[in-house]
C-alpha positions in Angstrom: 101.7 -91.5 10.6 100.4 -88.4 8.8 103.7 -87.5 7.6 104.1 -91.0 6.3 101.0 -90.9 4.4 102.1 -87.6 2.8 105.5 -88.7 1.8 103.9 -92.0 0.4 101.3 -90.0 -1.5 104.1 -88.0 -2.9 105.8 -90.9 -4.1 102.8 -92.2 -5.8 102.3 -88.9 -7.6 106.0 -88.9 -8.9 105.6 -92.4 -10.0 102.4 -92.4 -12.1 101.2 -90.1 -14.5 97.4 -89.4 -13.8 97.2 -86.9 -16.7 95.3 -89.3 -19.0 92.4 -89.7 -16.6 89.3 -87.7 -16.1 88.4 -89.3 -12.8 89.9 -91.5 -10.2 88.2 -93.4 -7.5 90.1 -94.1 -4.1 88.6 -96.9 -2.3 89.3 -97.1 1.3 91.0 -93.8 1.1 90.9 -92.9 4.7 91.5 -89.2 5.4 92.0 -88.4 1.8 95.7 -87.7 1.8 96.4 -89.6 -1.3 93.4 -88.2 -3.5 94.2 -84.6 -2.3 98.1 -85.2 -3.4 96.8 -86.8 -7.0 94.2 -83.9 -7.5 96.7 -81.2 -6.6 99.1 -82.6 -9.0 96.8 -83.3 -11.9 94.7 -80.3 -13.1 91.1 -81.1 -14.3 91.1 -84.6 -12.6 87.9 -85.4 -10.7 88.2 -87.6 -7.6 85.9 -89.8 -5.7 86.6 -91.3 -2.0 84.8 -94.2 -0.9 85.1 -95.3 2.8 83.4 -95.4 6.1 81.2 -92.2 6.9 83.7 -90.8 9.3 86.5 -91.1 6.8 84.4 -89.6 3.9 83.7 -86.7 6.3 87.4 -86.1 7.1 88.3 -86.4 3.6 85.8 -83.8 2.4 86.9 -81.4 4.9 90.6 -82.1 3.7 89.9 -81.5 0.1 87.7 -78.4 0.9 90.7 -76.8 2.7 92.9 -77.4 0.0 90.6 -75.6 -2.4 89.7 -79.0 -4.1 85.9 -79.4 -3.2 84.8 -78.7 -6.7 86.8 -81.6 -8.0 85.7 -84.0 -5.3 82.6 -86.3 -5.7 81.5 -87.1 -2.3 80.6 -90.8 -1.9 78.2 -92.0 0.9 78.9 -95.6 2.0 76.0 -97.9 0.9 77.4 -101.4 2.2 76.7 -102.9 5.3 79.2 -102.1 8.1 80.3 -98.8 6.1 77.5 -96.5 7.5 
């Protein structure tokens, strides 16, 4: 499953030019595979991942391990059922 997510993220990055953006929000982004790929491919872009608390924590750790923590805005869930 993780390999599939990385392949799909690479396909998205190859298909879309994110270069004109300053910030991107990944809603329901899970462990942050797609956001990581987009941020790695697009210098200067900042990203926010919105998901359940456990998913945001995993994504934050993933982005920190990739050296992208300074380009990620951590978004804690504020909706019922997402805490």
